[in-house]
Steps between C-alpha positions, in 0.01 A plus 500: 500500500647743756262496801564873552377605156159649429366173351541212745404134542155435645462250785458137401202305632156620614461875546235751604519820295354805675365793301531872572449572873515881516551531874197288594670309781178351644406354162851353471479340845160354413624366168807337655277335759278349230809384310630323811805716576586560867657824620851386411403432137597131503225295337448150647482353148817671379324758285660841454370851439573729206387864505430686174590850622293808586528404864445860597294821462135595537422259786529565873831330586760478226788476753352182651461335160854591390639376832319166481609438141860600580506253790373215284737585213801528730432157652455335160130434553387734222600676183378839385526713186488876477186683392449852371413626848830381646675654199336834579643491852848413373482795261369738766177567313199628694201313364135436575497292819867499604471770766584238767863541394490876558454705817131579490164348409347616175167474330520249217438669169137472402373422850354749744608345830843450648605136468682400819834336435760386748797725432855376459771615739865523392573138583192373316593704193854363498378141536245543221757653265742217579234242409392673180859537376550124534193389307512365143270604219406146394517138611496196275531125480443260213122493539431839656563873472417773750510875444317794651333640189634378165720221368677645197753242385741743336515721808520205737802378305662843531448492877662160556846647544391808698520531877358845588144608427585865563806501275318330210200730535718810497714384209199435276323819613803706393530307174132556414518870587808543279328323211187712535716811502688396186170440320350825623203329666309741727153343508435400863301188414765373261773572753309324777437192288869479409601502867229246582561254218873529434638482855519130597458571872196717438344252260530187713377680816207692352432358155475636145275790410356658185316821419148489645201537272386783727633657825389341829556545872704246699702542818367852540640617165373551146682247282554472127685165501323169565623156597558233236386137539845357431392151610284460189823443306663281764491158334693174503692604808522382864210595727544863611351644821485874564315765700470876451171508305193512725255223415213624721347830400294695752163632391618861463836427336567651160515271196800664334774284646308177562648221290297193602169335420308532828307185417821295499654622823679175582593388150852456373605749235610497139506139389503371858871546561475820708322593821457828689430452872455860614145501635504869589574492873673833440152650459401428857611848599219622276248238613545604864396853411188398310160603635354234727813282499424208736842336516440261209732544204439432132874487439721208600860403557583190297757226485545252217606154621717311256511236364136461612387823324267592784426863583469556877367828643536684830137425585568125474334451164669301226455442127671252273620645172336355194 
């Protein structure tokens, strides 16, 4: 396997997999402290870190998170895969929460107050882009698979020989658009689902979707496509760890895009061979603006320790997977 391709070998030995961080640098520092990592990222027991992507956006200091992860990756102390939020930056897409990469603060869609974000200067932008361009889409070893949102075996196999996320994304985007044009498809929902489900980069970073039973609001927009629980069909395969899908729902969140059983927040998924470890730390920007917020968060930043299968959180709590 070419180490520069978009599917690369995962570290051997014990690892600590960190879920979506979304610019929450304080939560990351707290989590690393509880995991036993000093500032240089060298664990005294030889453990190593693996980040699942979505390092950035929404939170107060995306540049600090990207810088820390880049330092650990460059020194061989960590691995990281690309998430849909990094992909948005590479593609120059303005999205909900990525105003830190642009020259002014904005109000996050759906919220009434300005969310302070440390803004990136020219050097910070260049360093972030350099990191994101170098990240793979998936990591694997004999007993383990890691991806940001969805492990689709046919698409993963297609990506094994590829080396550029941007080039692959653009090639499949153009191919899908040409096919839609040949077939005379003009329905926006059908077109959107084709781009979501037929582009391997899009699918592995943000997961499959299907037509929603009814429109719903998410991310400040009315949506007609809903997420699909792909892990329910993930069977007889190596254990797969992913992020992307928020496992903690706030009290005023809409139901339309929530894909988990709230009563089984820490359970493995499907037939026990998959696990999502995104515990919604990206919602802290919303929690901070809630009436009467007292500094205590419902959401958490999580790490899954393997082979122990222990979840460790930024508040120091831990849970062993069943």
